[in-house]
N, C-alpha and C positions, 0 to 999 in steps of 0.2 A: 417224441420217439419213445420215451420211457412210459408215457401214459397210454400208449396204443392198446395194450391188453385191456386196460380199464375202460377205454372208450368202446371197445368191442362188446364189453359186458354191460354197457349202458350206465356206468357209474357217472353221476353228475359231475360237471366241470369243476366245481369248487372242491369236491372230495378228491377228484383225480389230482388236481394241483397240490392239495395238501398232502396226500399220501406220497407223492413223488418228492415234494419238498422235504418232508420228514426223512424219507429214506436217503435222499441225497445228503442231507445234513449229517446223518449217522455214518455215511460212507466218505465224508470229507469232500463232498462235491457241492457244498453250499454255494449258491449264486451262479451255478453253471447250467441251470435247467434250460435256458434258452439258447445255449451255444450249439453251433453245428459241429458234428463229429470231427471235421477237418480242423477245427480250432481248438481241439482238446489234445492233450498229450496221450501217448499210448496207454499209460496207466489209468488215466481218466476215462478213456474210451472203454477200457476193460471193465472198470467199475460201473460205468453206465450200462454196459451190456448185462452185467450181473443184476443191476437194479431193475432193468427191463424184464429179466427172467423171474425175479422174485416179487415184484410189486403187486402182482395179482394173488400172492400167497398160494402158490401151487402145492399140491400134495408131494410132488417129487421134482427135484432138480438134479440133472446130470451136469457136472462141472469138470471140464478137462483143464487141469492146471489153472485154477481160478486166481492164484496169486503170482503167476509166473512173471509178470511185468511190474509188480508192485513192490514198493519199499516196505520196510517192516511196520511202519505206522499205518499205511494204507491197508496192508495185509491184515493187521490186527483189527482194524475197523470193519473190514469186509467179513472177517470170521466172526466178529461180535454180532453183526447183523444176521448172519446165517444161523448162528447159535440161538439168537433170540427168536427167529422164525421157527426153528425146530422146537424150542421150548413152548412158545406161545400158540403156535398154529399147527404143530405136528408135521411141519414140512420135513421130508426126508431128503438129505443131500448125499449123493454118491459122487465122490471125487476120484479123479485119477491125478496123482501128484507125486512129485519128487521132493516137495517142500516139507521139511520136518516140522515147521510151525503148524501146518495143516494137520499132519499126522498126530501131533501131540494133543490136538483138540478134538480128535475124532472119538466118538463113543465106541466104535468098532473099527478094527483095522484088518484088512485082508491084503496080504502081500502076494504079488505075482513074481515068480522067478522063472525065467525062460518059458513063459506062457503057462506055467503051472501054479495053482494056488499052493502056497507053502505055509 
């Protein structure tokens, strides 16, 4: 599932497996690469969804409440991965969030109040 983007791009099998394994390890999902979604917790499913979105190193990721179902440890690991992708690959992340942990780590913060930028 997380390899699908890489498969479509023609990335060799070994490289696909390795990239997903490294990303899963960084996100606290080590050993879960072969599990079906129904066998994962909600937080694990959410982290797999983020891994699937970022494994191909896209230029832009839109993330709606990326840490909503995660504990503080999983949230920190997820934000570490996103920060690394931003730094190393120039990936831009746009978050919609109420989580102060996400806001504290943002380089730029735009606040909406009653539908208006404030």
